[in-house]
C-alpha positions, 0 to 999 in steps of 0.5 A, a space after each residue: 528602712 530597706 538600707 538598714 535591713 540590707 546592711 544587716 543581712 550583708 553583715 551577717 553573710 559577710 561574717 559567715 563567708 569571711 569565717 569560712 574563707 579564713 578557715 579554708 586559707 588558715 588566715 586569722 579571722 577579722 570580723 570587723 573587716 569582714 562586716 565593713 567590706 560586705 556592708 559597703 558592697 551590699 549597699 553599693 549593689 542596692 543603690 547601683 543595680 537599679 541605677 544601671 538597669 534603668 537604661 536597659 529597658 526598651 519601649 516596644 510599641 
C-alpha cells in the first residue's frame, strides 16, 4: 500500500514541478513524461534509501 501512495504523491508533485519548470523555461509541458519520471524516481528512493542506510548504523556497547 505504501508503494501505491508513494507513486500517487510522486505523480502529483511531478506534475506540479514539471508544470512550473516548463513555464519558467518556455518549454511545452508533457504531463505523462513528468508523471512517469517522478514515479520512477520516487519508487527508487522509497526502495533504495532504506537499503543504503542499513549499513551506516554502528552498535555501540
